[in-house]
Backbone bond lengths (Angstrom), bond angles and torsions (degrees), N, CA, C in turn:
res aa  C-N    CA-C-N  psi(-1)  N-CA   C-N-CA  omega(-1)  CA-C   N-CA-C  phi
1 M - - - 1.464 - - 1.521 110.52 -
2 K 1.323 116.62 126.92 1.453 122.40 169.88 1.526 108.04 -114.73
3 I 1.310 116.26 134.44 1.460 120.97 -176.99 1.519 110.03 -84.32
4 R 1.328 116.68 119.25 1.463 122.12 174.43 1.531 111.43 -110.21
5 G 1.320 115.73 -22.02 1.453 121.07 178.76 1.515 109.81 -142.07
6 A 1.327 116.90 154.99 1.461 121.45 178.60 1.524 109.84 -143.08
7 V 1.325 114.65 137.55 1.460 122.75 179.29 1.526 107.36 -116.40
8 F 1.329 116.34 120.18 1.463 121.01 -175.29 1.518 112.09 -108.25
9 D 1.311 115.44 128.17 1.450 121.61 160.88 1.539 107.51 -69.09
10 V 1.321 116.89 163.06 1.468 120.42 -178.58 1.524 111.72 -108.50
11 D 1.330 117.11 -66.83 1.462 120.77 -173.76 1.524 111.12 -70.34
12 G 1.321 115.89 119.25 1.452 120.93 -179.35 1.510 113.77 89.43
13 T 1.327 117.04 -14.15 1.466 121.44 179.64 1.521 110.23 -108.89
14 L 1.326 116.87 -60.58 1.465 120.97 175.79 1.520 112.26 -91.90
15 L 1.323 116.33 -36.19 1.460 120.52 -175.22 1.523 111.96 -112.04
16 N 1.322 115.82 144.63 1.466 122.31 168.03 1.526 107.10 -81.71
17 S 1.312 116.63 79.80 1.461 119.12 -170.20 1.525 114.22 -134.47
18 L 1.319 118.72 -1.72 1.459 118.91 -175.35 1.521 113.33 -69.52
19 S 1.326 117.27 -20.97 1.467 119.58 -179.50 1.523 111.68 -60.04
20 V 1.325 116.71 -34.01 1.461 119.80 -178.62 1.528 111.14 -69.30
21 W 1.344 116.24 -24.41 1.457 120.39 179.26 1.524 112.42 -82.76
22 D 1.344 116.80 -13.89 1.464 120.13 -177.55 1.524 112.23 -60.10
23 T 1.325 116.37 -36.19 1.468 120.13 -173.76 1.526 114.02 -120.47
24 I 1.326 117.68 1.76 1.464 118.64 -173.76 1.527 112.22 -63.10
25 G 1.330 117.11 -37.12 1.456 119.60 178.83 1.517 111.82 -63.44
26 E 1.337 115.60 -45.55 1.459 120.16 178.12 1.526 111.20 -63.53
27 D 1.325 115.32 -44.91 1.468 119.70 -178.70 1.520 110.95 -62.12
28 Y 1.337 115.66 -42.05 1.464 118.87 -178.08 1.525 110.79 -65.77
29 L 1.324 116.97 -47.51 1.469 119.38 -179.03 1.521 111.35 -61.98
30 R 1.316 116.56 -41.04 1.464 119.37 179.17 1.527 111.60 -65.07
31 S 1.354 115.90 -31.70 1.468 118.48 177.76 1.527 111.59 -65.46
32 L 1.334 116.16 -20.23 1.465 121.36 178.40 1.528 112.47 -99.60
33 G 1.335 115.43 -0.10 1.460 118.62 178.67 1.505 114.56 90.90
34 H 1.338 118.12 14.31 1.460 122.07 178.72 1.530 109.61 -104.76
35 E 1.310 116.65 139.81 1.451 120.58 177.22 1.535 108.91 -92.18
36 P 1.340 117.97 118.52 1.464 120.40 -176.84 1.522 112.37 -69.96
37 G 1.329 115.55 147.28 1.457 120.76 176.74 1.521 111.71 -76.74
38 E 1.317 116.35 163.76 1.456 121.33 -176.90 1.525 112.54 -64.97
39 N 1.328 116.36 -27.05 1.474 120.28 -176.12 1.523 113.23 -93.59
40 L 1.324 117.75 10.47 1.465 120.14 -172.42 1.521 112.32 -60.30
41 K 1.319 117.67 -49.00 1.462 121.16 -177.92 1.521 111.30 -57.54
42 E 1.321 116.72 -44.54 1.460 120.85 179.68 1.519 110.87 -65.54
43 A 1.327 116.78 -39.59 1.468 121.10 -179.17 1.519 111.88 -64.73
44 L 1.332 117.04 -35.29 1.461 121.02 -173.98 1.520 114.35 -88.92
45 K 1.322 118.84 -15.18 1.460 120.55 -163.91 1.521 114.75 -62.43
46 N 1.319 118.87 -26.74 1.464 120.96 -179.86 1.526 112.60 -107.23
47 M 1.326 117.25 13.72 1.465 120.98 -175.98 1.522 111.81 -97.46
48 S 1.324 115.49 147.86 1.462 120.29 165.89 1.516 107.96 -73.82
49 L 1.320 116.72 169.08 1.461 120.07 -179.76 1.525 110.84 -63.57
50 Y 1.308 117.11 -37.69 1.471 119.92 177.20 1.525 110.85 -63.90
51 Q 1.328 116.54 -44.56 1.463 119.77 178.16 1.528 110.70 -61.16
52 A 1.335 116.20 -39.08 1.464 120.03 177.67 1.528 110.99 -64.60
53 A 1.332 116.70 -40.68 1.464 120.34 178.97 1.523 110.85 -60.79
54 C 1.320 116.01 -42.72 1.474 120.22 177.35 1.526 110.70 -63.92
55 Y 1.313 116.36 -36.38 1.468 121.75 178.71 1.533 110.12 -64.73
56 Y 1.328 116.96 -43.33 1.471 119.89 177.98 1.531 110.54 -60.23
57 Q 1.312 116.14 -40.80 1.468 120.00 179.09 1.528 110.66 -65.07
58 R 1.320 115.10 -47.36 1.470 120.93 -173.59 1.527 112.50 -72.04
59 E 1.321 117.01 -45.22 1.461 121.02 -171.60 1.532 113.76 -92.91
60 Y 1.341 116.81 -24.40 1.463 119.58 -176.01 1.525 113.14 -119.53
61 G 1.321 116.42 -0.37 1.454 119.44 177.42 1.509 114.43 69.07
62 V 1.335 117.16 25.13 1.466 120.04 176.54 1.524 108.39 -64.74
63 T 1.310 117.21 126.27 1.468 121.28 -173.09 1.526 113.41 -94.59
64 L 1.335 117.90 -3.99 1.458 120.65 176.21 1.521 109.83 -68.44
65 S 1.336 117.31 157.69 1.459 121.07 175.39 1.529 109.95 -70.64
66 T 1.314 116.95 163.00 1.468 119.65 178.93 1.528 110.57 -60.93
67 D 1.329 117.26 -38.51 1.474 119.71 178.27 1.529 110.79 -63.67
68 E 1.324 116.93 -41.96 1.455 120.11 179.36 1.527 111.21 -64.38
69 I 1.326 116.11 -39.41 1.468 120.04 178.18 1.523 110.36 -64.80
70 M 1.327 116.66 -47.80 1.464 119.72 -178.84 1.520 111.23 -62.76
71 N 1.313 117.13 -40.77 1.466 120.05 177.70 1.531 111.26 -63.69
72 G 1.323 116.46 -36.85 1.451 120.18 179.25 1.520 112.36 -67.33
73 V 1.332 116.33 -42.92 1.467 120.18 177.50 1.524 109.98 -64.41
74 N 1.324 116.93 -45.94 1.469 120.32 -179.72 1.523 112.14 -60.52
75 A 1.323 116.42 -37.09 1.467 119.70 178.73 1.526 110.88 -62.53
76 M 1.326 116.44 -33.78 1.456 120.56 178.67 1.531 111.48 -74.83
77 L 1.333 116.85 -25.82 1.461 121.68 -178.74 1.525 113.47 -89.33
78 E 1.312 116.78 -19.94 1.467 121.24 -167.22 1.517 113.59 -58.45
79 G 1.320 117.42 -44.85 1.459 119.97 -178.36 1.515 112.48 -59.79
80 F 1.322 116.28 -39.58 1.464 120.65 179.60 1.521 110.92 -62.76
81 Y 1.330 117.24 -48.36 1.464 120.31 -177.88 1.531 111.60 -67.96
82 R 1.312 116.54 -35.93 1.473 118.87 -178.00 1.519 112.46 -74.40
83 H 1.333 117.53 -30.24 1.467 118.84 -168.97 1.528 115.68 -126.01
84 E 1.329 119.51 -17.08 1.463 119.60 -170.22 1.528 114.99 -122.87
85 A 1.309 119.22 -39.53 1.467 121.61 -173.36 1.529 110.55 -55.26
86 S 1.327 116.50 132.28 1.467 121.24 -176.40 1.526 111.21 -120.77
87 L 1.324 115.03 152.67 1.449 120.22 175.21 1.519 110.20 -67.23
88 K 1.321 115.84 147.26 1.459 119.68 170.76 1.530 108.71 -69.44
89 P 1.331 117.31 149.79 1.471 120.08 178.96 1.528 111.46 -55.48
90 G 1.321 115.47 132.13 1.453 121.37 178.30 1.513 115.64 89.40
91 A 1.342 117.64 -8.73 1.461 120.47 -176.50 1.529 111.74 -61.77
92 G 1.331 116.99 -44.63 1.462 120.36 -178.51 1.511 112.43 -61.72
93 K 1.319 117.17 -45.50 1.468 120.91 -179.71 1.524 111.41 -66.79
94 L 1.329 116.91 -37.69 1.461 120.34 177.62 1.523 110.98 -61.18
95 L 1.325 116.85 -47.74 1.459 120.59 -179.99 1.527 111.15 -63.33
96 E 1.327 116.53 -39.65 1.461 121.04 178.52 1.527 110.93 -62.44
97 R 1.331 116.47 -43.18 1.466 120.51 -179.62 1.513 111.53 -65.64
98 L 1.313 117.35 -40.60 1.460 120.63 178.26 1.524 111.04 -63.73
99 R 1.313 117.00 -43.66 1.462 120.67 179.52 1.527 111.04 -65.23
100 E 1.317 116.38 -40.25 1.471 120.00 177.52 1.521 111.09 -60.33
101 G 1.331 115.82 -31.43 1.457 120.67 179.19 1.517 113.82 -84.47
102 G 1.322 116.22 4.82 1.465 119.96 178.33 1.513 114.18 79.36
103 V 1.334 117.55 15.57 1.464 121.25 179.81 1.534 109.25 -78.84
104 K 1.328 116.44 130.17 1.458 121.66 177.42 1.522 109.36 -81.77
105 L 1.335 116.09 136.84 1.463 120.45 -173.85 1.521 111.65 -124.46
106 C 1.332 115.39 143.02 1.454 120.54 169.72 1.526 108.94 -148.96
107 I 1.319 115.38 173.21 1.463 123.45 -175.61 1.523 109.71 -111.82
108 A 1.337 115.99 142.33 1.465 122.18 169.53 1.521 106.84 -131.91
109 T 1.329 117.18 111.20 1.468 120.31 -169.92 1.525 112.22 -138.28
110 A 1.333 115.07 152.03 1.457 120.66 174.39 1.528 111.43 -85.06
111 A 1.327 117.14 -15.22 1.469 120.94 178.30 1.526 110.02 -79.39
112 D 1.326 116.46 160.30 1.456 119.56 179.75 1.533 110.81 -75.39
113 Q 1.323 114.98 152.08 1.458 121.13 -170.62 1.521 113.10 -59.71
114 Y 1.324 118.41 -43.42 1.467 118.92 -174.15 1.526 111.60 -66.98
115 L 1.332 117.33 -29.43 1.458 120.24 176.68 1.526 110.72 -70.08
116 V 1.331 115.72 -45.41 1.464 121.14 179.20 1.522 110.53 -63.49
117 E 1.312 116.81 -44.59 1.465 120.13 178.85 1.522 111.31 -59.52
118 A 1.322 116.49 -42.79 1.466 120.05 -178.67 1.520 111.33 -61.93
119 A 1.336 116.51 -44.72 1.466 120.32 -178.29 1.521 111.62 -69.22
120 L 1.320 117.62 -46.56 1.464 120.70 -176.73 1.528 111.46 -69.41
121 K 1.326 117.03 -33.76 1.462 119.61 176.81 1.520 110.15 -65.91
122 R 1.320 117.48 -46.06 1.461 120.84 179.12 1.527 111.17 -61.81
123 C 1.329 116.66 -34.40 1.466 121.11 -179.75 1.530 112.69 -83.02
124 G 1.333 117.25 -4.34 1.461 121.30 173.46 1.511 115.95 82.84
125 V 1.345 118.38 18.93 1.476 119.12 -176.57 1.530 113.31 -123.66
126 L 1.309 118.23 2.99 1.463 119.91 -176.97 1.519 111.87 -58.03
127 S 1.323 117.49 -37.78 1.468 121.54 -176.33 1.530 113.10 -68.06
128 C 1.319 116.51 -11.08 1.477 119.95 178.87 1.523 111.98 -69.87
129 F 1.331 116.93 -21.65 1.461 120.94 -169.03 1.522 111.69 -108.35
130 G 1.324 114.64 135.63 1.455 120.06 179.96 1.506 113.60 -75.21
131 K 1.341 117.21 -28.42 1.459 120.17 -177.49 1.527 109.13 -163.63
132 I 1.327 115.21 151.82 1.457 122.16 174.45 1.519 108.54 -111.97
133 F 1.322 115.76 120.23 1.463 121.51 174.67 1.523 108.40 -103.23
134 T 1.338 116.95 133.36 1.459 120.65 178.70 1.530 109.55 -118.65
135 C 1.317 114.69 152.05 1.463 119.40 178.86 1.523 111.46 -61.05
136 N 1.327 116.58 -38.01 1.460 119.45 -178.93 1.521 111.71 -64.91
137 E 1.334 117.39 -39.72 1.461 120.51 179.91 1.525 111.40 -71.88
138 V 1.320 116.16 -38.25 1.470 120.02 179.60 1.525 110.79 -73.28
139 G 1.329 115.51 -29.34 1.462 119.47 178.39 1.518 113.96 90.92
140 H 1.321 117.30 13.61 1.463 121.51 -179.79 1.528 109.08 -147.24
141 G 1.320 115.77 146.36 1.452 120.40 174.50 1.520 111.23 -81.86
142 K 1.315 116.05 178.81 1.466 120.58 -178.70 1.520 113.14 -80.98
143 D 1.317 116.71 6.03 1.454 120.09 168.41 1.531 110.11 -78.61
144 E 1.318 115.90 -4.65 1.461 123.69 174.39 1.534 108.15 -128.53
145 P 1.340 118.32 155.67 1.469 120.46 -171.84 1.517 115.73 -85.06
146 H 1.338 119.11 2.10 1.459 121.12 -170.15 1.527 113.19 -56.56
147 I 1.320 117.64 -41.31 1.467 119.65 -176.57 1.530 110.81 -67.93
148 F 1.314 117.51 -35.68 1.462 120.29 177.84 1.531 111.07 -70.67
149 E 1.322 116.05 -37.37 1.467 120.05 177.64 1.524 110.81 -67.67
150 A 1.330 117.04 -37.84 1.465 120.55 177.22 1.526 110.67 -63.93
151 A 1.328 116.34 -42.34 1.463 120.60 177.86 1.521 110.85 -63.16
152 L 1.314 116.69 -41.21 1.463 121.37 178.60 1.531 110.74 -60.84
153 G 1.329 116.48 -43.25 1.452 119.86 178.94 1.516 112.22 -61.21
154 F 1.315 116.86 -38.08 1.460 120.42 177.90 1.527 111.33 -68.13
155 L 1.312 117.53 -43.80 1.463 120.95 -177.48 1.519 112.03 -68.19
156 G 1.324 116.64 -33.04 1.465 120.18 179.65 1.512 113.81 72.41
157 T 1.333 116.69 22.25 1.456 121.28 179.75 1.526 110.06 -102.07
158 E 1.307 116.18 165.87 1.459 120.08 175.18 1.531 109.00 -71.65
159 K 1.332 116.12 144.72 1.461 119.04 -179.41 1.524 111.77 -58.94
160 S 1.309 116.83 -39.10 1.468 120.83 -178.41 1.519 112.53 -67.61
161 E 1.351 117.08 -14.83 1.464 122.49 179.79 1.532 112.02 -110.65
162 T 1.335 116.35 13.69 1.459 121.36 -177.00 1.520 108.90 -116.85
163 L 1.319 116.07 107.21 1.463 122.22 -173.61 1.526 110.47 -90.82
164 V 1.327 115.47 128.20 1.450 121.64 177.82 1.527 109.21 -98.08
165 F 1.333 116.21 122.74 1.461 122.01 177.27 1.524 108.47 -97.65
166 E 1.323 117.20 118.29 1.462 122.64 -176.90 1.517 110.88 -144.61
167 D 1.329 116.05 157.06 1.470 120.88 176.63 1.518 113.05 -113.63
168 A 1.329 118.55 -23.23 1.460 122.26 -172.92 1.521 111.32 -92.21
169 L 1.320 115.87 133.61 1.464 120.76 -176.98 1.522 112.45 -56.08
170 Y 1.334 117.67 -45.84 1.458 119.26 -175.54 1.525 111.90 -63.55
171 A 1.331 117.33 -37.52 1.466 121.11 179.03 1.527 110.76 -72.70
172 I 1.323 116.56 -37.39 1.461 120.68 175.81 1.520 109.98 -61.85
173 R 1.313 116.31 -43.72 1.469 120.70 179.12 1.531 110.80 -62.39
174 T 1.332 116.59 -41.77 1.470 120.05 179.45 1.522 110.89 -62.06
175 A 1.335 117.02 -47.39 1.464 120.69 -178.83 1.524 111.55 -63.97
176 K 1.325 116.64 -42.27 1.460 120.23 179.80 1.526 111.15 -65.20
177 T 1.315 117.05 -43.24 1.462 121.25 179.32 1.527 110.64 -61.85
178 A 1.336 116.40 -32.44 1.466 121.39 178.79 1.526 112.50 -79.56
179 G 1.324 117.59 -5.24 1.458 120.62 175.64 1.508 116.54 99.45
180 F 1.334 117.75 9.59 1.462 121.06 179.02 1.528 110.42 -87.78
181 P 1.328 118.17 142.67 1.464 119.49 165.48 1.523 108.56 -72.18
182 V 1.322 116.63 147.13 1.462 120.95 -173.87 1.525 111.00 -129.67
183 A 1.330 115.14 135.56 1.457 122.57 167.74 1.520 107.17 -104.64
184 A 1.315 116.86 111.91 1.462 121.52 179.82 1.522 109.33 -86.24
185 V 1.314 115.61 131.36 1.460 122.10 179.09 1.526 107.86 -110.04
186 R 1.311 116.99 121.27 1.460 120.31 -176.22 1.522 111.17 -67.04
187 D 1.331 115.14 133.02 1.460 121.59 170.71 1.519 107.36 -137.75
188 S 1.313 116.84 139.91 1.456 121.13 -174.57 1.523 113.17 -63.99
189 H 1.325 117.83 -18.15 1.456 120.31 179.31 1.527 112.42 -74.26
190 E 1.317 117.56 -20.28 1.462 120.95 176.23 1.528 108.00 -95.23
191 K 1.321 116.41 111.72 1.464 121.22 -174.70 1.525 113.31 -83.38
192 A 1.320 118.33 -22.11 1.469 121.36 -173.99 1.530 111.00 -88.29
193 Q 1.338 116.60 58.41 1.459 119.96 -174.03 1.533 113.18 -68.54
194 E 1.309 118.60 -30.94 1.462 120.27 177.49 1.523 110.59 -63.63
195 E 1.319 116.80 -42.62 1.465 120.91 178.04 1.530 110.70 -67.64
196 V 1.321 116.36 -40.98 1.462 120.86 177.52 1.524 110.38 -58.26
197 C 1.324 115.94 -49.04 1.460 121.71 -178.36 1.525 111.48 -62.54
198 A 1.329 116.58 -38.66 1.460 120.88 -178.96 1.528 112.01 -68.15
199 L 1.326 117.16 -33.17 1.463 121.36 -178.10 1.528 113.25 -81.11
200 A 1.321 116.41 -35.24 1.461 121.13 -169.58 1.525 112.60 -74.31
201 D 1.323 115.12 149.26 1.464 120.91 172.59 1.519 110.31 -78.07
202 I 1.328 116.00 -33.76 1.464 123.31 177.81 1.518 106.77 -133.22
203 Y 1.336 117.55 134.47 1.461 121.38 179.03 1.517 108.42 -120.47
204 M 1.323 115.85 120.49 1.458 121.77 -176.74 1.529 109.86 -115.22
205 E 1.316 115.98 112.84 1.463 120.13 173.42 1.529 109.60 -64.14
206 E 1.323 115.72 -36.55 1.459 122.67 178.47 1.524 108.92 -140.85
207 L 1.317 117.27 152.30 1.463 120.61 177.47 1.520 111.87 -71.46
208 T 1.320 116.64 -9.76 1.466 120.50 176.23 1.529 112.20 -73.23
209 Q 1.332 117.66 -11.85 1.462 121.51 -176.96 1.536 111.05 -82.07
210 L 1.320 115.96 62.03 1.462 120.72 -177.38 1.522 112.08 -65.33
211 D 1.336 116.90 -23.70 1.460 119.93 -179.58 1.525 112.17 -60.41
212 K 1.338 116.83 -23.64 1.460 119.76 179.41 1.529 112.42 -72.78
213 L 1.344 115.88 -12.64 1.466 120.01 -177.34 1.525 113.34 -106.33
214 W 1.341 118.33 -14.98 1.459 120.93 -170.27 1.523 112.94 -50.01
215 K 1.329 116.96 -49.29 1.465 119.28 -172.69 1.540 112.69 -69.79
216 Y 1.324 115.81 -13.31 1.459 119.45 -179.51 1.528 113.51 -96.70
217 L 1.338 116.46 -9.54 1.464 120.22 -176.12 1.514 111.39 -86.01
218 P 1.333 117.47 147.78 1.459 120.17 174.13 1.518 110.47 -58.35
219 A 1.322 116.39 147.51 1.482 120.60 -178.41 1.522 110.17 -63.40
């Protein structure tokens, strides 16, 4: 396998940002006067923002539209992405090395585009990516392969040469089932690390481990 294209997840892969998602569902529901259930975090963890909005309507009787719910959640997240979210160690050098090797890069994320753009621009790496694909724009979460297929179509590379960087087991499983090679990036929020490691073609404890990619990069 030689890498000609790469599709990057953002939260938990490029950015140390999953902590803000730990309580956002609870915070949002409480802002509307609803008391969140004990299983809320687990229920939401694999959902896109649209799927979460539908869940709030269905399970908690939130009467706002899905757009209003998503806008409300994003408003609560905006300050963090604009001012606090930081790159994981080694992310900048990894992206630089891939670009030097002629690898085409894009983003596939469950977060909304303006939040991702704000964080990546502040961190100095937004220009590395040709396009940002979001689950909301594609209309499917990462429990389905549509966002990865859309990214592949944009990159114009062969699937076997397009490496997906992800931290979450469910997204890694989706990409692998769809036929993509996967580089799993360890994040403490994903507890099933043995399963992640077993599924991934490349397993990176840290993005600083560039040696794990050398043999896959173009000369």
